[in-house]
C-alpha positions in Angstrom: 8.6 -26.4 -3.7 8.9 -22.9 -2.4 10.2 -21.9 1.1 6.7 -21.0 2.2 5.3 -24.3 1.0 7.9 -26.1 3.0 7.1 -23.9 6.0 3.4 -24.7 5.6 4.1 -28.4 5.5 6.2 -28.2 8.7 3.7 -26.1 10.6 0.6 -28.2 9.7 2.3 -31.5 10.5 1.3 -33.1 13.8 3.7 -32.2 16.6 4.6 -35.8 17.6 7.9 -35.1 19.2 8.4 -37.1 22.4 9.6 -34.1 24.4 6.0 -32.8 25.2 7.0 -31.7 28.6 9.8 -29.4 29.9 12.7 -31.1 31.7 12.2 -31.9 35.4 14.4 -29.1 36.5 12.6 -26.4 34.5 10.7 -23.5 36.2 7.2 -25.0 37.0 5.5 -21.7 36.2 6.5 -22.3 32.5 4.7 -25.6 32.2 1.3 -24.2 31.4 2.9 -22.0 28.8 4.9 -24.8 27.3 1.6 -26.8 27.0 0.1 -23.9 25.1 3.1 -23.8 22.7 2.8 -27.5 22.0 -0.9 -27.2 21.3 -0.4 -24.1 19.2 -2.4 -21.8 21.4 -1.9 -18.1 21.6 0.0 -16.7 24.5 -1.4 -13.7 26.5 0.4 -10.6 27.7 0.4 -12.1 31.2 2.1 -15.2 29.7 4.7 -12.9 28.2 5.3 -11.3 31.6 5.9 -14.8 33.0 8.4 -15.4 30.2 10.2 -12.2 31.1 10.3 -12.8 34.9 11.3 -16.4 35.0 15.0 -17.1 35.9 14.8 -20.1 33.6 15.9 -18.3 30.5 17.0 -21.5 28.7 13.6 -23.1 28.9 12.1 -19.9 27.3 14.7 -20.2 24.5 13.9 -23.9 24.1 10.2 -23.1 23.7 11.0 -20.5 21.0 13.3 -22.9 19.3 10.6 -25.5 19.2 8.3 -23.0 17.3 11.1 -22.0 15.0 11.9 -25.6 14.0 8.2 -26.3 13.6 7.9 -23.5 11.1 11.2 -23.8 9.3 13.0 -26.9 10.3 16.8 -26.3 10.0 16.5 -23.7 7.2 18.0 -20.4 8.0 17.7 -17.5 5.6 20.0 -14.9 4.3 20.1 -12.6 1.3 22.6 -10.6 -0.7 21.6 -7.0 -0.2 22.9 -3.5 -0.1 21.8 -0.6 2.1 21.5 3.0 0.7 21.0 5.8 3.1 20.0 8.7 0.9 20.3 11.4 3.5 21.1 11.7 7.2 19.6 15.2 7.4 16.5 15.0 9.7 13.9 17.4 11.0 13.6 15.3 14.2 16.0 15.0 17.1 15.2 11.6 18.6 17.1 11.1 21.8 18.1 7.5 21.0 19.4 8.4 17.5 23.1 8.9 16.6 22.4 8.9 12.9 20.7 12.3 12.3 22.4 15.5 11.4 21.0 19.0 10.9 21.2 20.6 7.5 24.6 22.2 7.0 26.0 20.5 10.0 29.2 18.5 10.2 28.8 15.1 8.5 25.5 15.9 6.9 24.9 14.4 3.5 22.2 14.0 0.8 22.8 11.7 -2.1 22.3 12.8 -5.7 21.1 10.5 -8.5 24.6 9.9 -9.8 25.5 8.5 -6.4 22.3 6.3 -6.5 23.1 5.0 -9.9 26.7 4.1 -8.9 25.5 2.3 -5.7 22.9 0.4 -7.7 25.4 -0.6 -10.3 27.7 -1.9 -7.5 24.8 -3.8 -6.0 23.9 -5.5 -9.3 27.6 -6.3 -9.9 27.7 -8.0 -6.5 24.7 -10.1 -7.3 22.4 -8.4 -4.9 18.7 -9.2 -4.9 17.6 -6.3 -2.7 18.3 -2.6 -2.2 17.3 -1.4 1.2 16.8 2.4 1.2 16.0 4.6 4.2 17.0 8.1 5.4 16.2 11.0 7.6 13.2 13.4 7.3 14.9 16.0 5.2 13.0 19.3 5.7 13.7 20.7 2.2 13.8 17.8 -0.3 10.8 18.0 -2.7 8.5 15.0 -3.0 9.6 14.2 -6.5 13.1 13.3 -5.1 11.7 10.1 -3.7 9.9 8.6 -6.7 12.9 9.6 -8.7 15.1 7.8 -6.3 13.1 4.6 -6.8 12.9 5.0 -10.6 16.7 5.5 -10.7 17.4 2.3 -8.8 14.9 0.4 -10.9 16.1 1.8 -14.3 19.8 1.2 -13.4 19.2 -2.4 -12.2 16.9 -3.2 -15.2 19.5 -1.9 -17.7 21.9 -4.4 -16.2 19.5 -7.3 -16.4 18.6 -7.4 -12.7 15.2 -7.6 -11.1 16.5 -5.9 -8.0 13.9 -5.6 -5.3 13.5 -2.2 -3.7 12.7 -2.2 0.0 12.4 1.5 1.0 11.0 4.1 3.4 9.9 3.5 6.9 6.4 4.4 8.0 7.8 7.6 9.5 9.3 8.6 6.1 6.0 7.8 4.3 4.1 10.2 6.5 6.8 12.8 6.0 6.5 12.4 2.2 2.7 12.8 2.5 3.3 16.1 4.4 5.9 17.3 1.9 3.4 16.5 -0.9 0.7 18.3 1.1 -1.7 15.3 0.9 -1.6 14.4 4.6 -4.7 15.6 6.5 -5.6 14.7 10.0 -9.2 14.4 9.0 -8.3 11.7 6.4 -4.6 10.7 6.8 -5.2 7.3 5.2 -6.0 9.0 1.9 -2.7 10.8 1.8 -0.7 7.8 2.9 -2.4 5.7 0.2 -1.5 8.4 -2.5 2.1 8.4 -1.5 2.4 4.6 -1.4 0.7 4.2 -4.8 3.0 6.8 -6.3 6.1 5.0 -5.0 4.7 1.6 -6.0 4.2 2.8 -9.6 7.8 4.0 -9.5 9.1 0.5 -8.5 8.8 0.2 -4.7 8.6 -3.5 -3.8 8.1 -3.5 0.0 8.5 -1.5 3.2 11.1 -2.1 5.9 9.9 -2.1 9.5 11.8 0.8 11.0 10.4 3.7 13.0 8.1 1.5 15.1 10.4 1.9 18.2 8.0 1.0 21.1 4.3 1.6 20.8 3.8 3.5 24.0 2.8 7.2 24.4 4.9 7.8 27.5 8.0 6.4 25.9 7.2 8.2 22.7 6.9 11.6 24.4 10.1 11.2 26.3 12.4 9.6 23.7 11.2 10.6 20.3 8.7 13.4 20.6 7.4 14.6 17.2 7.6 11.2 15.6 4.4 9.5 14.5 2.7 7.4 17.1 1.6 3.8 16.9 -1.8 4.4 15.3 -0.2 6.3 12.4 2.6 3.7 12.0 0.1 0.9 11.9 -2.1 2.9 9.4 0.9 3.1 7.0 1.5 -0.6 7.1 -2.2 -1.4 6.8 -2.5 0.7 3.7 0.6 -0.9 2.3 -0.9 -4.3 2.9 -4.2 -3.2 1.3 -2.4 -2.3 -2.0 -0.4 -5.6 -2.0 2.9 -4.6 -0.5 4.6 -6.8 2.1 6.1 -5.1 5.1 8.3 -5.9 8.1 8.2 -4.7 11.7 10.8 -3.7 14.3 10.9 -3.1 18.1 13.6 -1.0 19.5 14.1 -2.1 23.2 16.4 -1.6 26.1 16.1 2.1 26.7 13.3 3.8 28.8 10.5 1.3 28.0 9.3 -1.4 30.3 9.0 -5.1 29.5 5.3 -4.7 29.6 5.5 -2.0 27.0 7.4 -4.5 24.7 4.6 -7.0 25.2 1.9 -4.6 24.3 3.9 -3.6 21.2 4.1 -7.2 20.1 0.4 -7.8 20.8 -0.5 -4.7 18.7 1.6 -6.1 15.8 0.0 -9.5 16.2 -3.5 -8.1 15.9 -2.6 -6.0 12.9 -1.2 -9.2 11.3 -4.5 -11.0 12.1 -6.3 -8.4 10.0 -3.9 -8.7 7.1 -4.1 -12.5 7.0 -7.9 -12.5 7.1 -8.0 -10.1 4.2 -5.8 -12.5 2.3 -8.2 -15.3 2.7 -7.3 -17.3 5.8 -10.1 -19.5 7.0 -11.1 -21.1 10.2 -10.5 -18.1 12.4 -12.2 -17.4 15.6 -13.1 -14.0 17.2 -10.6 -12.6 19.6 -11.3 -12.8 23.3 -10.4 -9.4 24.8 -7.6 -9.4 27.3 -7.2 -6.9 30.1 -4.4 -4.4 29.9 -2.3 -4.7 33.1 -1.5 -0.9 33.1 -5.0 0.6 32.7 -7.5 -2.2 33.2 -8.9 -1.4 29.7 -9.5 -4.3 27.3 -7.0 -4.9 24.5 -10.0 -5.2 22.2 -11.5 -1.9 23.3 -11.7 0.7 20.5 -9.5 3.0 22.7 -6.6 0.5 22.5 -4.1 2.0 20.0 -4.2 0.3 16.7 -7.4 -1.6 17.3 -10.8 -1.0 15.8 -13.0 -3.1 18.1 -13.5 -6.6 19.5 -14.4 -8.4 16.3 -10.8 -8.9 15.1 -10.2 -12.6 14.2 -7.3 -14.5 15.5 -4.9 -16.2 13.1 -1.9 -18.3 14.0 0.7 -20.0 11.9 1.3 -22.9 14.3 0.2 -26.4 13.7 -3.3 -26.1 15.1 -3.8 -22.8 13.3 -4.9 -22.2 9.8 -2.7 -23.0 6.8 -3.2 -20.7 3.8 -1.6 -22.4 0.8 1.9 -20.9 0.2 1.5 -20.0 -3.4 -1.3 -17.6 -2.5 0.9 -16.0 0.1 3.7 -15.6 -2.5 1.5 -14.2 -5.3 -0.7 -12.0 -3.1 1.3 -9.7 -1.0 0.0 -7.7 1.9 1.2 -8.9 5.3 4.0 -8.6 7.8 6.8 -11.0 6.9 9.3 -10.5 9.7 9.8 -9.1 13.2 13.2 -7.6 13.9 13.9 -7.0 17.6 16.6 -4.2 17.7 18.6 -3.6 20.9 19.2 0.0 21.8 22.8 1.2 21.7 23.3 4.3 23.8 26.7 5.4 22.5 26.6 8.9 21.0 22.9 9.6 21.7 21.2 11.7 24.2 20.4 8.5 26.2 24.1 7.4 26.4 23.8 7.5 30.2 21.7 4.3 29.9 23.4 0.9 29.9 21.4 -0.7 27.1 20.2 -4.3 27.2 22.5 -7.2 28.2 23.2 -10.1 25.9 20.9 -12.3 28.0 18.1 -9.7 27.7 18.6 -9.8 23.9 18.2 -13.6 23.8 15.2 -13.5 26.0 13.4 -10.7 24.0 14.0 -12.3 20.7 12.7 -15.7 22.1 9.6 -14.0 23.5 9.0 -12.2 20.1 9.0 -15.6 18.4 6.5 -17.0 21.0 4.2 -14.1 21.1 4.0 -13.4 17.4 2.5 -16.7 16.4 1.2 -15.3 13.1 4.6 -13.8 11.9 6.4 -16.2 9.5 9.9 -15.0 10.4 12.1 -13.6 13.2 15.3 -11.9 12.2 18.5 -11.8 14.2 19.9 -8.6 12.5 23.6 -9.4 12.7 24.6 -5.8 12.3 23.1 -4.9 15.7 23.3 -8.3 17.3 26.8 -9.3 16.0 27.4 -12.6 14.2 28.3 -14.7 17.4 25.1 -13.5 19.1 23.1 -14.2 16.0 24.3 -17.8 16.1 22.9 -18.2 19.6 19.7 -16.6 18.5 19.2 -19.2 15.8 18.6 -21.6 18.8 16.2 -19.1 20.4 13.6 -18.5 17.7 15.4 -16.7 14.9 15.4 -18.1 11.4 16.9 -15.2 9.4 20.2 -13.3 9.7 19.5 -10.6 7.1 22.2 -10.2 4.4 25.6 -8.9 3.3 24.6 -5.3 3.9 27.9 -3.5 2.8 27.0 0.0 4.1 25.0 0.7 7.2 25.0 4.2 8.7 22.2 3.9 11.3 23.9 2.1 14.2 27.6 1.4 14.7 28.2 -1.5 17.2 31.4 -1.3 19.2 32.8 1.7 17.2 32.3 0.0 13.8 32.5 2.2 10.7 29.7 2.6 8.1 31.3 -0.1 6.1 29.8 -3.2 7.7 29.9 -6.1 5.2 30.1 -9.8 5.4 30.6 -12.2 2.5 28.1 -14.9 1.6 30.7 -17.4 2.6 30.9 -16.0 6.1 27.1 -15.9 6.4 26.8 -19.5 5.3 29.6 -20.6 7.6 28.0 -18.8 10.5 24.7 -20.6 9.8 26.3 -24.1 9.3 28.5 -23.7 12.4 25.4 -23.1 14.5 23.9 -26.4 13.2 21.5 -25.1 10.6 21.1 -25.1 6.8 21.7 -21.8 4.9 19.0 -20.9 2.3 19.4 -17.8 0.1 16.2 -15.9 -0.2 14.9 -12.8 -1.9 13.1 -10.0 0.0 9.8 -11.9 -0.2 11.4 -15.1 1.2 11.4 -17.0 -2.1 14.4 -19.3 -2.6 17.1 -18.0 -4.9 19.1 -20.0 -7.4 22.5 -18.9 -8.7 24.1 -19.6 -12.0 26.8 -22.2 -11.4 29.1 -20.4 -13.9 28.3 -16.9 -12.9 27.4 -16.4 -9.2 26.2 -12.9 -9.9 23.3 -14.1 -12.1 20.3 -15.2 -10.1 16.6 -16.1 -10.4 13.7 -17.0 -8.1 13.5 -20.8 -7.8 10.6 -22.4 -9.7 7.8 -23.9 -7.5 
């Protein structure tokens, strides 16, 4: 039985736990929200504001933990992966970013194919199932560099007997590639995005990471990362990726100049985009959305002017017990949806926003828990240990997270506490981290299929049969 089949069984089983009410000492304002969670009802943005404002953080985390266990039981996922940042040269100068360099500047790099082959060979030798590949928006690299990058990874892995999955290029990079290839037109940007994604898929691209989303708000966008694509374009890239059968992920960078309400709107926009993706895949039993008022403007969320939305006729889909249950094999065999939300805390050190304090540990726990509660149609929530740290990730497993990411090895985007680009943990450490938190480690591939290892050769792997 696949992981998703197990998840489907858990989420469709009656929720007959005896603790159908919050403890007597819990914040009473949370009781109506808890009742919704038990019934599998969708939370509103106003509900999310209540979750953020309550002093009873632990009840919020307990509610998220309930959803997490309903979906996945004690299973906690990890993978053996390797990150490859092909270049840190970037045309943008986002205030929150410490990664980017200007061409010719100190520390700037762009990897050639010999480097890519070497890194891929090391990944295969380590038994990796995934290569995660992102970089800056290089102003001078030709379009052909990027398909060649994918083909080089694919050919190197295949020659060594590995079906290494390539997860590469954020939505921001995809639009940059479309502009480099001169196929991006404002009058029909979707056509250019589709052309790029199809070229990359034919070269061996397997899925998209979720970076570049930041926070879907024009005010925040203009102040912190002006020049980067806005929410409507980011969502377009992922919608096209879903249309051609690629799974994707989503992030939210929080704790800088955005408000908590901005975060909730961001999550709601992702939730509605996922509704569309799941309906296209064949989910049944959905109901039309009821438009909700936006607290900042008074406009309806379902209004065509709401970024990322196309109208009021978007069906609502939920993965909770009273929602719909698409058979897992169809989800495995037919890609085209968001797999995971990855909340990412902002680290100010070294950026133009280093005067800001960044989010506290408690804010990190609360935001991840709220992401689990709001995104009722996302299968997974990741506590990205690189940015959360392993001890914090352990706590997050009790606050809604079911995935820690993987072994990583090299990570040049964010360095927590002065860490170097070499940020690696062993499988043994990941499994111990999960077990010590009271959960069961499950190795997965990029598409959340369970991985089996050869008992005689731990480097050899295959996707478990259903």
